N, C-alpha and C positions, 0 to 999 in steps of 0.2 A: 352204417347209419341208414342207407337207403333200404336195406333189407328189413331193418327194424320198423321203419315207417310203413313199408308195404305190409308187414305182419300186422301192425296196428289197424290198418285200413281194411284188412281182409278177415280179421278174427272178430266174431260177434261180441265176446265179453270185453275185448279191447275197444271196440267201437262204442259200447255202452260207457266204458270208462272215459273215453274222449268226449262224448256228448255230456256226460256228467261233469267233467272238468269245465266245459264251457258254461253249463248252467250254474254251477257253483260260483264261477267268476261273475256271472250276472248278479247273483244274490249278493256277492261280496261288494260289487261296485254300487249297488243300490242301497244296501242296508249297512254294510260296514263303513261306508264313507260318512254317513250321518252319525253313526255311533262314535266315530273318532272325532268328528266336529263337536259333538256334545260332550266329549271327555268321558265316554262310557265304554272304552275298549274292554274293560274287565267284565262287562255285562255279557259279552259273547261267551266267555268261559263259564260264568254263572249259569246262563241258560243251558249251555251244552251239558253241564254236569247235573243240572236240575232234571234233564231228560232221563238220567239214570234213575232218579227217584221215581219219576212217573212210570218208567218201564217196569221197575220193581213192583210198584203198586198194581199195575195191570196184570202182571204175572201172578201176584198174590191173590188178586180177586178171581182170576181164572182157576187157580189151583185149589182154592178153598171152596169154590162153587158159589161164592157170594154174588158175583156178576160174571158169568162165563163169557158174556158178550163183550166185556171191556178189554179191548185190544191194548197191548203195551204202547203202541204209537199214540193212542188216544191219551193215555196217562202222561206220556212225554209232552204232548201239546198242552194239557191242562197245567202241568207243573211249570212249563215255560211261560204261559200266560200269567200264572201266579207271580213268578219272578218279575215279569214286566209290570204288573199292576202295583206290586210293592215298591218297585223302583220308581215308577211314575208318581205314586203318591208321595214318596219322600222327596221327589224333585219338583213338585209343583211350584215351589218358591224360586226355582232356578238355581239352587245351590248344588253344584255337582258333587261336593264332598258327601252330602247326605245321601245322594243316589248311590255312590260307591259303597257306602256303609250298608245300605239296604240290599245291594247286590251280594255283598259278603255274607250278610245274615241269611238271606234266602238260599245262597249257595250251601252254607253249612247245614241249614235245615233240610234241604233236599238230599244231600249226601248222607245225613244221619238217618233219614227215613229209608233210603236205599239200603244202607248197611243193616238197619233194623229188620227190614222185610226179607232180606236175603236169608236170614236164619230160618224162616218159615217156608222158603221156596225150595223145591227139590234141587239138589246139586246139579242135575243134568240141565236145568233151565237157567242157572246162574250165568253161564257164559253168554247167554243172549243179552243179559243186562250189560255186561262189560263190553259187549260189541258196540254199544253206543259210545264208549270211550275211545276204543281203538279204531274200529271200522276198517274198511279197505275199499278203495275206489275200484279195484279190480273185481269185486264181488257184487257190483250193482246188478240188480235184475230189472226187468221191464217195469215192474210196479214202482221201484225206486226212481227210475227215470221219469215216469209219468208224474209222480209227486214233485220231483224237483222242477220239472217243466212247468207244472201248474203254479208252483211257488214263485219261480223266476218271472213268469208272465204276470202274476198278480202284483208282485213287488215293482215290476217295471211300470205297470199301469198306474199304480198308486204314486210312485215317485214322479212320474211325468205330470200327474194331475196336481200334486201338492208339493212340487219341488221348491218353490219360493217359500212356502209356509214352513217346510221342514228346515230350510236354511235359517230362517229367522228364529225359529224355536231353538235350533242347535247352537246358534251363535249368541243370541241375546234373548233369553226367556223373559226376563223382567221388562226389557224394552218392548217386546212383542205384546205383553199384557198392557203396558202403558199406552200403546198405540191403538188399543181396542181390538187386537186380533184375538180370536178364540184360541189362544195358545195352548190351553189345557187339552182341548180336543185333539189338536195336531200332535201334541206332546205324547198323549196316550196312543194315538193311531200309529205314530212312528215306532214307539217301543213295542207295542203288541205285534205289529206286522214283522218287525225285526226278530222278535222272540219266536214267532211261528216259523219263520224262515230258517233260523238257526237250528231249531228242534228238528225240522224235516231234513236239513242238510246233515245234521249229526247222525240221524238214523241211517243216512246213505253212506257217509264216509268217515264218521267218527268225530269225537270232540276235538281231538288233537289237530287234524287237518283243518277243520272248520275254524278253529281259533287262529291258526296260522294264516289261513287265506283271508279271513274276515278282517284281521287287524293289521298285519304287517304291510300288505300292499296299500291299504288306505293311509297308514301312517307314513309310508315312504312317498307316496304320491302327494300327500299334503305338505311335505317338506320342500318339494321342488316345483310344484305347480301352484299358481296363484288364483285360478278361476275354479269355480265349483264344477263346471262342465269338464274342465281339463282334469281335475282330480278324479272324477268318475271314470273318464276314459282311461286315465293312467292306472287306476285300480284294476280295471278289467284286463288291461294288457299285461300287467305284472302277474295277476292271478292266473290267467291262461298260460302265460309263458312258464310260470313255476310248475304248474300241474303237467303240462305237456312234456317239459324237460324231465320232470320226475318220472313220467311214464317211460320215456325213451331210455334214460340212464338206468332205470331199475333193471332193464334187461341186460345191460352191460356189466353191472356190478352186483347183480343178484341181491337187491335190497328193496325195501318197501317203497313204492312210488309216493305214498303219502308222506313218509319221513323225508324223502329227498325234496319233495315239493315244499314242505314246511321249512326246510333248511334254506332253500333258494329264496323263499318269500321273506324269511328273516334277514338274509343277507342283503336283500333289496333295500331294506330300511337302513342298514349300515352304510350302504353305498349312497343312498339319498342324503344321509347326514353329512357324509364327506363332501358331496356336491354342494350342499348348502354352505358348509364352512368355506369351501374354495370361493364361492360367490361372495361371501361376506368379506373375505380377505381382499379380493379384487376390488370391492367397493371401498374398503378402508384405505387401500393403496391409491386408488384413483381419486378419491375426494380431496385429500391433502394436496396432490399435485395440481388439481384444478384451482384450488383456493390460492395456492402460491402464485399461479399464473395471474389470477385476478388481482392479488396484492401488488404484483409487479406492474400491472397495467394502471392501477389507480394510485400508486405510491407517489408522494411528493418528490420533487427534484432534490438531490443532495447538494450541500453547500459547494461541492467541487464541480457541480454541473454547469451547464451553459447559463443558468439563471442565477448563479451565485452572486455575481456583481450586482444584479438587480435587487437581490434580497438585501444586500448591504446598503 
């Protein structure tokens, strides 16, 4: 184990993977937390797969010569913002079910465009599109790290500035509007920044790991922690632990670190559910015992007690 840790700390591509893991954990704790609060965990998958359609559009425009300057990552960002805008428009009334439907429709449209454009793209370029789906944290380059660092810093600043507003919008959209808060502005700001973060993280590590790290730690932390700040810290810790363990274990079992990290993150939610159930059982057992003691304290004397003659 010590040898593996030393190898990670002395190998450049493993160092980039470790830095990337920390940055993705920051993105998850700032963006994934509010998406789970809002009931929009499926949006992570929708945006990540929309990036495939955007990447396909970018490659198509480059190959046909229509817009040689149009980079695939730019297409991924455009499609991600499109999903965020459609989702935000459907959820202006605060109804989460409409937002989930909008994400599903946007998801289907983006994937359909990706499959359609793949027919006109050289086969040698198609793997670049599927790279957005699979990804590999071990293949991060310096540019990917810079993009992730900029995204994590931007999300961190926005979350610190509008933390209370994001919480209000996520928990009670209608109540925020009723109290005069410019809820629609914060609603769209939260969704668009989250979509951009998901798209850039997808470019770096793939849609599978992004969805696992963005959703599972936030869901797990939300089950066992009761404060917003505690949930954010819990998400960060679970995400970092999952990714670091994934990197270490991948050397021992010769497996994909992203796959192992996703499995660990998913298991954290299962463990959190069990912890919550144990807490509920303890409360259910403890409450009746306290109520019985209270009844004994205030119960009237029985006829056979010392006050029986007085009662007669």
